[in-house]
KEPA-622496 format. One record per residue (C-alpha): z, x negated, y negated; residue number from 1. Coordinates in steps of 0.1 Angstrom, whole numbers, plus 5000, padded with zeros to 4 digits. Layout:
{c3=Z&c1=X&c2=Y&i=NUM}
...
END
This chain:
{c3=5006&c1=5279&c2=5158&i=1}
{c3=5019&c1=5254&c2=5183&i=2}
{c3=5057&c1=5255&c2=5185&i=3}
{c3=5075&c1=5224&c2=5174&i=4}
{c3=5087&c1=5200&c2=5201&i=5}
{c3=5122&c1=5188&c2=5190&i=6}
{c3=5122&c1=5160&c2=5216&i=7}
{c3=5113&c1=5128&c2=5198&i=8}
{c3=5103&c1=5146&c2=5166&i=9}
{c3=5118&c1=5151&c2=5132&i=10}
{c3=5123&c1=5189&c2=5131&i=11}
{c3=5123&c1=5190&c2=5092&i=12}
{c3=5086&c1=5185&c2=5094&i=13}
{c3=5083&c1=5220&c2=5109&i=14}
{c3=5101&c1=5239&c2=5082&i=15}
{c3=5087&c1=5271&c2=5068&i=16}
{c3=5065&c1=5271&c2=5036&i=17}
{c3=5093&c1=5291&c2=5019&i=18}
{c3=5118&c1=5264&c2=5028&i=19}
{c3=5096&c1=5237&c2=5014&i=20}
{c3=5093&c1=5257&c2=4980&i=21}
{c3=5131&c1=5260&c2=4977&i=22}
{c3=5137&c1=5224&c2=4987&i=23}
{c3=5112&c1=5211&c2=4962&i=24}
{c3=5126&c1=5231&c2=4933&i=25}
{c3=5162&c1=5220&c2=4940&i=26}
{c3=5153&c1=5183&c2=4944&i=27}
{c3=5129&c1=5183&c2=4915&i=28}
{c3=5155&c1=5198&c2=4892&i=29}
{c3=5180&c1=5171&c2=4902&i=30}
{c3=5154&c1=5143&c2=4898&i=31}
{c3=5143&c1=5155&c2=4863&i=32}
{c3=5178&c1=5157&c2=4851&i=33}
{c3=5186&c1=5122&c2=4864&i=34}
{c3=5156&c1=5105&c2=4849&i=35}
{c3=5161&c1=5123&c2=4816&i=36}
{c3=5197&c1=5112&c2=4814&i=37}
{c3=5194&c1=5077&c2=4828&i=38}
{c3=5159&c1=5063&c2=4823&i=39}
{c3=5150&c1=5058&c2=4786&i=40}
{c3=5113&c1=5058&c2=4793&i=41}
{c3=5114&c1=5094&c2=4806&i=42}
{c3=5138&c1=5107&c2=4780&i=43}
{c3=5115&c1=5093&c2=4752&i=44}
{c3=5083&c1=5107&c2=4769&i=45}
{c3=5098&c1=5141&c2=4775&i=46}
{c3=5112&c1=5144&c2=4740&i=47}
{c3=5079&c1=5134&c2=4726&i=48}
{c3=5063&c1=5165&c2=4743&i=49}
{c3=5092&c1=5187&c2=4735&i=50}
{c3=5103&c1=5189&c2=4772&i=51}
{c3=5139&c1=5194&c2=4784&i=52}
{c3=5150&c1=5192&c2=4820&i=53}
{c3=5160&c1=5229&c2=4820&i=54}
{c3=5122&c1=5239&c2=4820&i=55}
{c3=5122&c1=5233&c2=4858&i=56}
{c3=5124&c1=5267&c2=4873&i=57}
{c3=5101&c1=5260&c2=4902&i=58}
{c3=5080&c1=5231&c2=4916&i=59}
{c3=5050&c1=5243&c2=4896&i=60}
{c3=5068&c1=5233&c2=4864&i=61}
{c3=5062&c1=5197&c2=4875&i=62}
{c3=5027&c1=5199&c2=4859&i=63}
{c3=5043&c1=5200&c2=4824&i=64}
{c3=5060&c1=5166&c2=4829&i=65}
{c3=5045&c1=5132&c2=4817&i=66}
{c3=5026&c1=5108&c2=4840&i=67}
{c3=5039&c1=5074&c2=4851&i=68}
{c3=5017&c1=5043&c2=4856&i=69}
{c3=5020&c1=5009&c2=4870&i=70}
{c3=5017&c1=4996&c2=4835&i=71}
{c3=5048&c1=5017&c2=4825&i=72}
{c3=5068&c1=5001&c2=4853&i=73}
{c3=5055&c1=4966&c2=4843&i=74}
{c3=5063&c1=4972&c2=4806&i=75}
{c3=5099&c1=4981&c2=4815&i=76}
{c3=5104&c1=4951&c2=4839&i=77}
{c3=5130&c1=4943&c2=4852&i=78}
{c3=5157&c1=4969&c2=4850&i=79}
{c3=5147&c1=4996&c2=4825&i=80}
{c3=5134&c1=5020&c2=4852&i=81}
{c3=5166&c1=5020&c2=4872&i=82}
{c3=5185&c1=5053&c2=4873&i=83}
{c3=5217&c1=5038&c2=4888&i=84}
{c3=5240&c1=5010&c2=4877&i=85}
{c3=5230&c1=4975&c2=4889&i=86}
{c3=5262&c1=4975&c2=4910&i=87}
{c3=5247&c1=5002&c2=4932&i=88}
{c3=5215&c1=4983&c2=4939&i=89}
{c3=5216&c1=4964&c2=4972&i=90}
{c3=5180&c1=4952&c2=4973&i=91}
{c3=5153&c1=4943&c2=4948&i=92}
{c3=5116&c1=4936&c2=4955&i=93}
{c3=5095&c1=4921&c2=4928&i=94}
{c3=5058&c1=4930&c2=4931&i=95}
{c3=5028&c1=4918&c2=4911&i=96}
{c3=5002&c1=4942&c2=4924&i=97}
{c3=4975&c1=4929&c2=4900&i=98}
{c3=4991&c1=4937&c2=4867&i=99}
{c3=5004&c1=4916&c2=4838&i=100}
{c3=5041&c1=4916&c2=4847&i=101}
{c3=5058&c1=4921&c2=4880&i=102}
{c3=5072&c1=4955&c2=4890&i=103}
{c3=5109&c1=4955&c2=4899&i=104}
{c3=5117&c1=4980&c2=4927&i=105}
{c3=5154&c1=4985&c2=4933&i=106}
{c3=5170&c1=5002&c2=4963&i=107}
{c3=5204&c1=5017&c2=4969&i=108}
{c3=5219&c1=5019&c2=5004&i=109}
{c3=5206&c1=5055&c2=5005&i=110}
{c3=5171&c1=5045&c2=4995&i=111}
{c3=5170&c1=5019&c2=5023&i=112}
{c3=5182&c1=5045&c2=5048&i=113}
{c3=5155&c1=5070&c2=5037&i=114}
{c3=5127&c1=5044&c2=5040&i=115}
{c3=5140&c1=5033&c2=5074&i=116}
{c3=5141&c1=5069&c2=5084&i=117}
{c3=5105&c1=5074&c2=5074&i=118}
{c3=5095&c1=5043&c2=5093&i=119}
{c3=5113&c1=5056&c2=5124&i=120}
{c3=5097&c1=5090&c2=5120&i=121}
{c3=5062&c1=5074&c2=5119&i=122}
{c3=5068&c1=5049&c2=5147&i=123}
{c3=5083&c1=5077&c2=5169&i=124}
{c3=5051&c1=5097&c2=5164&i=125}
{c3=5032&c1=5066&c2=5176&i=126}
{c3=5054&c1=5066&c2=5207&i=127}
{c3=5069&c1=5032&c2=5200&i=128}
{c3=5098&c1=5028&c2=5225&i=129}
{c3=5125&c1=5001&c2=5231&i=130}
{c3=5103&c1=4984&c2=5257&i=131}
{c3=5076&c1=4977&c2=5231&i=132}
{c3=5069&c1=4943&c2=5216&i=133}
{c3=5058&c1=4948&c2=5180&i=134}
{c3=5038&c1=4920&c2=5163&i=135}
{c3=5032&c1=4920&c2=5125&i=136}
{c3=4999&c1=4903&c2=5112&i=137}
{c3=4999&c1=4910&c2=5074&i=138}
{c3=4991&c1=4890&c2=5043&i=139}
{c3=5020&c1=4879&c2=5021&i=140}
{c3=5011&c1=4906&c2=4996&i=141}
{c3=5019&c1=4933&c2=5022&i=142}
{c3=5052&c1=4917&c2=5032&i=143}
{c3=5073&c1=4945&c2=5018&i=144}
{c3=5055&c1=4970&c2=5039&i=145}
{c3=5062&c1=4949&c2=5069&i=146}
{c3=5099&c1=4948&c2=5060&i=147}
{c3=5103&c1=4986&c2=5062&i=148}
{c3=5082&c1=4990&c2=5093&i=149}
{c3=5100&c1=4961&c2=5111&i=150}
{c3=5134&c1=4976&c2=5103&i=151}
{c3=5122&c1=5009&c2=5117&i=152}
{c3=5109&c1=4993&c2=5149&i=153}
{c3=5142&c1=4974&c2=5153&i=154}
{c3=5162&c1=5006&c2=5149&i=155}
{c3=5142&c1=5021&c2=5178&i=156}
{c3=5152&c1=4991&c2=5199&i=157}
{c3=5118&c1=4975&c2=5200&i=158}
{c3=5114&c1=4937&c2=5200&i=159}
{c3=5099&c1=4926&c2=5166&i=160}
{c3=5077&c1=4896&c2=5159&i=161}
{c3=5078&c1=4895&c2=5121&i=162}
{c3=5049&c1=4885&c2=5098&i=163}
{c3=5043&c1=4847&c2=5094&i=164}
{c3=5018&c1=4824&c2=5077&i=165}
{c3=5002&c1=4813&c2=5110&i=166}
{c3=4965&c1=4810&c2=5116&i=167}
{c3=4946&c1=4836&c2=5135&i=168}
{c3=4944&c1=4813&c2=5165&i=169}
{c3=4982&c1=4809&c2=5165&i=170}
{c3=4987&c1=4847&c2=5162&i=171}
{c3=4964&c1=4853&c2=5191&i=172}
{c3=4983&c1=4828&c2=5212&i=173}
{c3=5016&c1=4846&c2=5204&i=174}
{c3=5000&c1=4880&c2=5211&i=175}
{c3=4989&c1=4867&c2=5246&i=176}
{c3=5020&c1=4847&c2=5254&i=177}
{c3=5046&c1=4872&c2=5242&i=178}
{c3=5027&c1=4901&c2=5257&i=179}
{c3=5026&c1=4921&c2=5225&i=180}
{c3=5021&c1=4958&c2=5231&i=181}
{c3=5019&c1=4970&c2=5194&i=182}
{c3=5002&c1=4952&c2=5165&i=183}
{c3=5008&c1=4961&c2=5129&i=184}
{c3=4979&c1=4950&c2=5106&i=185}
{c3=4950&c1=4961&c2=5085&i=186}
{c3=4919&c1=4976&c2=5101&i=187}
{c3=4897&c1=4948&c2=5088&i=188}
{c3=4920&c1=4920&c2=5101&i=189}
{c3=4923&c1=4937&c2=5135&i=190}
{c3=4885&c1=4937&c2=5139&i=191}
{c3=4884&c1=4901&c2=5130&i=192}
{c3=4913&c1=4892&c2=5154&i=193}
{c3=4898&c1=4911&c2=5184&i=194}
{c3=4864&c1=4893&c2=5179&i=195}
{c3=4882&c1=4860&c2=5179&i=196}
{c3=4901&c1=4865&c2=5212&i=197}
{c3=4872&c1=4861&c2=5236&i=198}
{c3=4862&c1=4829&c2=5216&i=199}
{c3=4896&c1=4814&c2=5226&i=200}
{c3=4888&c1=4821&c2=5263&i=201}
{c3=4914&c1=4848&c2=5266&i=202}
{c3=4902&c1=4879&c2=5286&i=203}
{c3=4909&c1=4912&c2=5267&i=204}
{c3=4919&c1=4928&c2=5300&i=205}
{c3=4947&c1=4902&c2=5303&i=206}
{c3=4965&c1=4914&c2=5272&i=207}
{c3=4993&c1=4939&c2=5271&i=208}
{c3=4981&c1=4954&c2=5238&i=209}
{c3=4982&c1=4992&c2=5239&i=210}
{c3=4982&c1=5003&c2=5202&i=211}
{c3=4974&c1=4992&c2=5167&i=212}
{c3=4993&c1=5006&c2=5137&i=213}
{c3=4970&c1=5001&c2=5108&i=214}
{c3=4981&c1=5000&c2=5071&i=215}
{c3=4968&c1=4988&c2=5038&i=216}
{c3=4933&c1=5002&c2=5042&i=217}
{c3=4917&c1=5035&c2=5053&i=218}
{c3=4907&c1=5037&c2=5089&i=219}
{c3=4871&c1=5051&c2=5093&i=220}
{c3=4865&c1=5074&c2=5123&i=221}
{c3=4836&c1=5052&c2=5135&i=222}
{c3=4858&c1=5021&c2=5135&i=223}
{c3=4886&c1=5039&c2=5153&i=224}
{c3=4862&c1=5052&c2=5180&i=225}
{c3=4849&c1=5016&c2=5185&i=226}
{c3=4884&c1=5002&c2=5187&i=227}
{c3=4896&c1=5028&c2=5212&i=228}
{c3=4865&c1=5028&c2=5234&i=229}
{c3=4856&c1=4991&c2=5234&i=230}
{c3=4891&c1=4976&c2=5234&i=231}
{c3=4911&c1=5003&c2=5251&i=232}
{c3=4938&c1=5006&c2=5224&i=233}
{c3=4952&c1=5035&c2=5204&i=234}
{c3=4945&c1=5031&c2=5167&i=235}
{c3=4969&c1=5049&c2=5143&i=236}
{c3=4967&c1=5050&c2=5106&i=237}
{c3=4994&c1=5053&c2=5080&i=238}
{c3=4993&c1=5055&c2=5041&i=239}
{c3=5020&c1=5043&c2=5018&i=240}
{c3=5026&c1=5029&c2=4983&i=241}
{c3=5056&c1=5006&c2=4977&i=242}
{c3=5065&c1=5022&c2=4943&i=243}
{c3=5072&c1=5056&c2=4958&i=244}
{c3=5081&c1=5062&c2=4994&i=245}
{c3=5071&c1=5030&c2=5011&i=246}
{c3=5045&c1=5023&c2=5038&i=247}
{c3=5052&c1=5054&c2=5058&i=248}
{c3=5047&c1=5080&c2=5030&i=249}
{c3=5020&c1=5096&c2=5051&i=250}
{c3=5008&c1=5092&c2=5088&i=251}
{c3=4985&c1=5107&c2=5114&i=252}
{c3=4996&c1=5130&c2=5142&i=253}
{c3=4978&c1=5133&c2=5175&i=254}
{c3=4953&c1=5158&c2=5160&i=255}
{c3=4940&c1=5132&c2=5134&i=256}
{c3=4931&c1=5158&c2=5108&i=257}
{c3=4946&c1=5140&c2=5078&i=258}
{c3=4978&c1=5122&c2=5072&i=259}
{c3=5011&c1=5142&c2=5071&i=260}
{c3=5030&c1=5135&c2=5038&i=261}
{c3=5067&c1=5132&c2=5038&i=262}
{c3=5072&c1=5162&c2=5014&i=263}
{c3=5109&c1=5162&c2=5021&i=264}
{c3=5109&c1=5130&c2=5000&i=265}
{c3=5080&c1=5134&c2=4976&i=266}
{c3=5057&c1=5160&c2=4960&i=267}
{c3=5021&c1=5151&c2=4960&i=268}
{c3=4994&c1=5165&c2=4937&i=269}
{c3=4958&c1=5158&c2=4930&i=270}
{c3=4945&c1=5154&c2=4894&i=271}
{c3=4910&c1=5150&c2=4880&i=272}
{c3=4905&c1=5114&c2=4867&i=273}
{c3=4896&c1=5115&c2=4831&i=274}
{c3=4909&c1=5150&c2=4823&i=275}
{c3=4943&c1=5149&c2=4842&i=276}
{c3=4936&c1=5185&c2=4853&i=277}
{c3=4956&c1=5195&c2=4884&i=278}
{c3=4931&c1=5203&c2=4911&i=279}
{c3=4935&c1=5229&c2=4938&i=280}
{c3=4941&c1=5218&c2=4975&i=281}
{c3=4909&c1=5206&c2=4991&i=282}
{c3=4893&c1=5190&c2=4960&i=283}
{c3=4890&c1=5153&c2=4956&i=284}
{c3=4909&c1=5135&c2=4929&i=285}
{c3=4936&c1=5110&c2=4921&i=286}
{c3=4968&c1=5112&c2=4942&i=287}
{c3=4999&c1=5116&c2=4920&i=288}
{c3=5034&c1=5113&c2=4936&i=289}
{c3=5068&c1=5125&c2=4923&i=290}
{c3=5098&c1=5112&c2=4943&i=291}
{c3=5125&c1=5136&c2=4952&i=292}
{c3=5151&c1=5115&c2=4971&i=293}
{c3=5148&c1=5080&c2=4954&i=294}
{c3=5180&c1=5070&c2=4938&i=295}
{c3=5174&c1=5036&c2=4922&i=296}
{c3=5138&c1=5041&c2=4910&i=297}
{c3=5130&c1=5079&c2=4908&i=298}
{c3=5094&c1=5083&c2=4896&i=299}
{c3=5078&c1=5114&c2=4880&i=300}
{c3=5041&c1=5120&c2=4885&i=301}
{c3=5033&c1=5085&c2=4894&i=302}
{c3=4995&c1=5077&c2=4894&i=303}
{c3=4985&c1=5059&c2=4925&i=304}
{c3=4948&c1=5053&c2=4916&i=305}
{c3=4938&c1=5064&c2=4950&i=306}
{c3=4911&c1=5091&c2=4954&i=307}
{c3=4918&c1=5116&c2=4982&i=308}
{c3=4922&c1=5153&c2=4990&i=309}
{c3=4953&c1=5174&c2=4997&i=310}
{c3=4955&c1=5199&c2=5025&i=311}
{c3=4983&c1=5224&c2=5025&i=312}
{c3=4975&c1=5244&c2=5056&i=313}
{c3=4998&c1=5239&c2=5086&i=314}
{c3=4984&c1=5215&c2=5112&i=315}
{c3=4976&c1=5224&c2=5148&i=316}
{c3=5004&c1=5200&c2=5158&i=317}
{c3=5029&c1=5225&c2=5143&i=318}
{c3=5040&c1=5204&c2=5113&i=319}
{c3=5040&c1=5223&c2=5080&i=320}
{c3=5040&c1=5191&c2=5059&i=321}
{c3=5010&c1=5188&c2=5036&i=322}
{c3=4983&c1=5163&c2=5045&i=323}
{c3=4961&c1=5139&c2=5026&i=324}
{c3=4927&c1=5128&c2=5038&i=325}
{c3=4920&c1=5090&c2=5040&i=326}
{c3=4916&c1=5073&c2=5007&i=327}
{c3=4879&c1=5070&c2=4998&i=328}
{c3=4880&c1=5049&c2=4966&i=329}
{c3=4900&c1=5040&c2=4936&i=330}
{c3=4898&c1=5054&c2=4900&i=331}
{c3=4913&c1=5024&c2=4882&i=332}
{c3=4903&c1=4988&c2=4875&i=333}
{c3=4922&c1=4974&c2=4905&i=334}
{c3=4903&c1=4962&c2=4936&i=335}
{c3=4918&c1=4963&c2=4971&i=336}
{c3=4913&c1=4933&c2=4994&i=337}
{c3=4929&c1=4937&c2=5028&i=338}
{c3=4953&c1=4962&c2=5012&i=339}
{c3=4964&c1=4939&c2=4984&i=340}
{c3=4956&c1=4951&c2=4949&i=341}
{c3=4940&c1=4926&c2=4924&i=342}
{c3=4930&c1=4929&c2=4888&i=343}
{c3=4902&c1=4907&c2=4875&i=344}
{c3=4918&c1=4906&c2=4840&i=345}
{c3=4950&c1=4891&c2=4855&i=346}
{c3=4930&c1=4867&c2=4875&i=347}
{c3=4912&c1=4855&c2=4844&i=348}
{c3=4946&c1=4849&c2=4827&i=349}
{c3=4957&c1=4830&c2=4858&i=350}
{c3=4927&c1=4806&c2=4857&i=351}
{c3=4930&c1=4801&c2=4819&i=352}
{c3=4966&c1=4791&c2=4825&i=353}
{c3=4957&c1=4767&c2=4854&i=354}
{c3=4928&c1=4751&c2=4835&i=355}
{c3=4945&c1=4754&c2=4800&i=356}
{c3=4912&c1=4767&c2=4787&i=357}
{c3=4888&c1=4797&c2=4792&i=358}
{c3=4866&c1=4794&c2=4823&i=359}
{c3=4835&c1=4812&c2=4834&i=360}
{c3=4840&c1=4826&c2=4869&i=361}
{c3=4831&c1=4855&c2=4892&i=362}
{c3=4853&c1=4869&c2=4919&i=363}
{c3=4834&c1=4872&c2=4952&i=364}
{c3=4847&c1=4896&c2=4978&i=365}
{c3=4830&c1=4888&c2=5011&i=366}
{c3=4830&c1=4908&c2=5043&i=367}
{c3=4825&c1=4889&c2=5075&i=368}
{c3=4831&c1=4905&c2=5109&i=369}
{c3=4849&c1=4934&c2=5090&i=370}
{c3=4874&c1=4910&c2=5074&i=371}
{c3=4874&c1=4908&c2=5036&i=372}
{c3=4881&c1=4874&c2=5019&i=373}
{c3=4882&c1=4863&c2=4983&i=374}
{c3=4863&c1=4835&c2=4967&i=375}
{c3=4864&c1=4825&c2=4931&i=376}
{c3=4832&c1=4808&c2=4919&i=377}
{c3=4841&c1=4787&c2=4888&i=378}
{c3=4816&c1=4772&c2=4865&i=379}
{c3=4823&c1=4735&c2=4863&i=380}
{c3=4811&c1=4727&c2=4828&i=381}
{c3=4814&c1=4693&c2=4811&i=382}
{c3=4841&c1=4707&c2=4789&i=383}
{c3=4862&c1=4716&c2=4820&i=384}
{c3=4852&c1=4688&c2=4844&i=385}
{c3=4861&c1=4656&c2=4825&i=386}
{c3=4878&c1=4636&c2=4853&i=387}
{c3=4869&c1=4622&c2=4887&i=388}
{c3=4857&c1=4642&c2=4917&i=389}
{c3=4891&c1=4636&c2=4934&i=390}
{c3=4908&c1=4651&c2=4903&i=391}
{c3=4887&c1=4682&c2=4907&i=392}
{c3=4895&c1=4686&c2=4944&i=393}
{c3=4932&c1=4682&c2=4936&i=394}
{c3=4930&c1=4708&c2=4909&i=395}
{c3=4913&c1=4732&c2=4933&i=396}
{c3=4940&c1=4726&c2=4959&i=397}
{c3=4968&c1=4733&c2=4935&i=398}
{c3=4951&c1=4764&c2=4921&i=399}
{c3=4944&c1=4779&c2=4955&i=400}
{c3=4981&c1=4774&c2=4965&i=401}
{c3=4993&c1=4790&c2=4932&i=402}
{c3=4968&c1=4819&c2=4936&i=403}
{c3=4983&c1=4829&c2=4969&i=404}
{c3=5018&c1=4826&c2=4956&i=405}
{c3=5010&c1=4848&c2=4926&i=406}
{c3=4987&c1=4874&c2=4942&i=407}
{c3=4999&c1=4875&c2=4978&i=408}
{c3=4965&c1=4867&c2=4993&i=409}
{c3=4946&c1=4835&c2=4997&i=410}
{c3=4914&c1=4826&c2=4981&i=411}
{c3=4888&c1=4798&c2=4982&i=412}
{c3=4878&c1=4783&c2=4948&i=413}
{c3=4842&c1=4771&c2=4947&i=414}
{c3=4829&c1=4750&c2=4919&i=415}
{c3=4794&c1=4760&c2=4909&i=416}
{c3=4768&c1=4755&c2=4881&i=417}
{c3=4768&c1=4780&c2=4854&i=418}
{c3=4733&c1=4792&c2=4864&i=419}
{c3=4747&c1=4803&c2=4898&i=420}
{c3=4768&c1=4830&c2=4883&i=421}
{c3=4750&c1=4836&c2=4850&i=422}
{c3=4732&c1=4867&c2=4863&i=423}
{c3=4766&c1=4884&c2=4869&i=424}
{c3=4782&c1=4871&c2=4838&i=425}
{c3=4753&c1=4884&c2=4816&i=426}
{c3=4761&c1=4920&c2=4827&i=427}
{c3=4799&c1=4917&c2=4824&i=428}
{c3=4802&c1=4919&c2=4862&i=429}
{c3=4834&c1=4900&c2=4872&i=430}
{c3=4837&c1=4913&c2=4908&i=431}
{c3=4808&c1=4909&c2=4933&i=432}
{c3=4808&c1=4922&c2=4969&i=433}
{c3=4787&c1=4901&c2=4992&i=434}
END
C-alpha cells in the first residue's frame, strides 16, 4: 500500500481499520445517547422498538436503530430535531428539497468548523491554492452547497467569486475577464457553458481555467474524458447531502476509483430498497448515513434515496476511508434536475395554489447540450382561462417567478391544449423526459 503523504493531506484519512472501528463505536454511543435524551422523535421511535442507548456495544449495533427520512425532518419543522438549545445555534438553513414542508438545518460553531474542514480537505485534494480564482455557477437550490465550499476556498486563501443569478453569457464574461482558474458547478451546466464560450467569440485557449469541481450530479467517465481531453481541464467530482455532512461528504482522489467518504464524521451503509436489509459491501442499494460529529442536527440512519455501492477496501492512494461509487439512480419519488430535488406532488400543490383550482399539467424535463431544464405544460381549459391573453401571460410570469423562489430552480410554463398532454395524463405519468 502506498504510504500516506502528510504534506497537504488530512492524515486521519489514513488511519488503520482498527482505529476506525474504535472511533465509530465511541462516537456512535455518544450520538445515540444524545438523540435519545434530546430529540423526542428518536426517543419515541427507539422506545417503540424497545431500544435503549446502552445496546450500542459496537458500530454493528447501528443496524438495530430506526431509520430517518426527509419526511420525518419535515414533519418536525422547525426545531424539533435540534439536539442543542437554540442559544447554541449560530446558523439555520431552511431547505425545501421537494417535500411538503421545509427542512430546518441548524449548525453550532463546531458544526460549521467541521463542514469547513471537510471542504478544505476536499479542495486541498483538488490542489486548490491561494493563487486560484474560484468561480461558483450553481442554481439557487444549491446555494447552501456553494456556501460551504466557498468558505473552504476562502480559508485556503483563494479568491472566490460567489454564486449569482447572472445569465450564462455574463458568467462566461466574468470567467474570461477575472481569469477564473477553478469553476464549481454541475456536470451538465459545465458542458452547456463550455459549448457557449466559442459562440461568444472567446477562444478556449485564452482562458485560465484549469479545473472543474463538479457537484450535484454524478460525473460519468465518458463525460470526464471528454472534458479533460477536449477542453484541457481537470474534472473532479464530489458527493454530498445537506442534511448530513454537507457537499463534501465524499470526494474523488487521484485514482478515481470511487469517492472517499468522511467516515470520521459519518457512518455509511447500504440497504436494499423495499426490504431495508443491510447489504454487504459491493452490492448496490440505497445509501443510508448516520452522523457522528453533528451537534445541532445529529441524524441516525438517514435515508438519502441515492442508489450506490460501498467499497471498504483501502484505496491505492493510501487512504483507508470507505468509498462509494457514483450515484446511478434514486429509489424515491423525487427527481433530480441539475442537482436540485423536486417532487411532482409538491409541484401539483404549488400550481393548485397559484391557480386556486386543480390543473392538468405535465412536468417536462428537457436535456439540451447536456443541460437539463424544466418546463411545465399546463392545460389551459375554459374553466381556468377566463380572462384576456395579457392576463394569462401575467399569471405565467408570476408563477414562474414563484416557482424559482419555492423550488430553487427556474422553469418555463407553457400553456397547451389538453390533447397535447392527454397521452401522459391517461397513464398517470406526471414527469416526462424529452
